[in-house]
C-alpha positions as YAML, in Angstrom:
chain: A
units: angstrom
residues:
- id: 1
  name: MET
  ca: [199.27, 125.69, 166.90]
- id: 2
  name: ARG
  ca: [198.21, 129.24, 166.21]
- id: 3
  name: ASN
  ca: [195.02, 130.05, 164.32]
- id: 4
  name: LYS
  ca: [195.52, 131.79, 161.01]
- id: 5
  name: THR
  ca: [194.00, 135.24, 160.86]
- id: 6
  name: LYS
  ca: [192.89, 137.15, 157.80]
- id: 7
  name: ASP
  ca: [196.06, 139.25, 158.05]
- id: 8
  name: ASP
  ca: [198.26, 136.13, 158.07]
- id: 9
  name: LEU
  ca: [196.52, 134.76, 155.00]
- id: 10
  name: THR
  ca: [196.73, 138.10, 153.19]
- id: 11
  name: LYS
  ca: [200.45, 138.34, 153.89]
- id: 12
  name: ALA
  ca: [201.01, 134.75, 152.79]
- id: 13
  name: ALA
  ca: [199.18, 135.34, 149.50]
- id: 14
  name: ALA
  ca: [201.07, 138.60, 148.90]
- id: 15
  name: LEU
  ca: [204.43, 136.94, 149.57]
- id: 16
  name: TYR
  ca: [203.55, 134.06, 147.24]
- id: 17
  name: MET
  ca: [202.72, 136.45, 144.40]
- id: 18
  name: LEU
  ca: [205.85, 138.53, 145.01]
- id: 19
  name: LYS
  ca: [208.14, 135.51, 145.39]
- id: 20
  name: ASN
  ca: [206.93, 134.05, 142.10]
- id: 21
  name: GLY
  ca: [206.87, 137.35, 140.21]
- id: 22
  name: LEU
  ca: [203.17, 137.08, 139.49]
- id: 23
  name: ALA
  ca: [202.28, 140.67, 140.36]
- id: 24
  name: SER
  ca: [203.86, 144.07, 140.86]
- id: 25
  name: TYR
  ca: [204.01, 145.91, 144.18]
- id: 26
  name: LYS
  ca: [201.13, 148.12, 143.07]
- id: 27
  name: GLU
  ca: [198.94, 145.16, 142.07]
- id: 28
  name: VAL
  ca: [199.62, 143.32, 145.33]
- id: 29
  name: ALA
  ca: [198.90, 146.47, 147.33]
- id: 30
  name: GLU
  ca: [195.56, 146.95, 145.57]
- id: 31
  name: LEU
  ca: [194.56, 143.31, 145.99]
- id: 32
  name: SER
  ca: [195.56, 143.09, 149.64]
- id: 33
  name: GLY
  ca: [194.37, 146.52, 150.73]
- id: 34
  name: ARG
  ca: [197.81, 147.33, 152.13]
- id: 35
  name: SER
  ca: [200.10, 150.25, 151.37]
- id: 36
  name: ARG
  ca: [202.73, 149.97, 148.64]
- id: 37
  name: GLN
  ca: [205.38, 150.80, 151.24]
- id: 38
  name: LEU
  ca: [204.42, 147.77, 153.33]
- id: 39
  name: ILE
  ca: [204.34, 145.55, 150.25]
- id: 40
  name: ARG
  ca: [207.85, 146.73, 149.29]
- id: 41
  name: ILE
  ca: [209.09, 145.79, 152.77]
- id: 42
  name: TRP
  ca: [207.56, 142.33, 152.41]
- id: 43
  name: GLY
  ca: [208.94, 142.06, 148.86]
- id: 44
  name: ARG
  ca: [212.52, 142.70, 149.94]
- id: 45
  name: LYS
  ca: [212.36, 139.57, 152.09]
- id: 46
  name: VAL
  ca: [211.65, 137.38, 149.06]
- id: 47
  name: ASP
  ca: [213.74, 139.21, 146.41]
- id: 48
  name: ALA
  ca: [210.62, 140.34, 144.54]
- id: 49
  name: PRO
  ca: [212.32, 142.54, 141.89]
- id: 50
  name: GLU
  ca: [214.45, 139.66, 140.61]
- id: 51
  name: ALA
  ca: [211.50, 137.26, 140.72]
- id: 52
  name: ARG
  ca: [209.38, 139.68, 138.69]
- id: 53
  name: LYS
  ca: [212.19, 140.11, 136.16]
- id: 54
  name: ARG
  ca: [212.56, 136.31, 135.78]
- id: 55
  name: TYR
  ca: [208.80, 135.80, 135.40]
- id: 56
  name: LEU
  ca: [208.43, 138.50, 132.75]
- id: 57
  name: GLN
  ca: [211.46, 137.14, 130.86]
- id: 58
  name: GLU
  ca: [209.92, 133.65, 130.83]
- id: 59
  name: VAL
  ca: [206.59, 134.99, 129.60]
- id: 60
  name: TRP
  ca: [208.28, 137.06, 126.89]
- id: 61
  name: THR
  ca: [210.38, 134.10, 125.74]
- id: 62
  name: ARG
  ca: [207.32, 131.82, 125.62]
- id: 63
  name: ALA
  ca: [205.35, 134.41, 123.64]
- id: 64
  name: SER
  ca: [208.14, 134.93, 121.11]
- id: 65
  name: ARG
  ca: [208.40, 131.16, 120.57]
- id: 66
  name: LEU
  ca: [204.66, 130.95, 119.90]
- id: 67
  name: ARG
  ca: [204.83, 133.75, 117.32]
- id: 68
  name: SER
  ca: [207.55, 132.05, 115.27]
...
């Protein structure tokens, strides 16, 4: 079994956030210390734009229910 390096853990955390729509490319790039271009490449593998859209829609729907 291979030892996990800091880079592996950073990439795993970035992919998790992108896959679940929890952060934008810019936010992930700032948090991970990587370029936005690299984050976009990683994001394409997990369909990040659609995930972000779904997450924001869920948050918006939840907020509108709480207001009514």
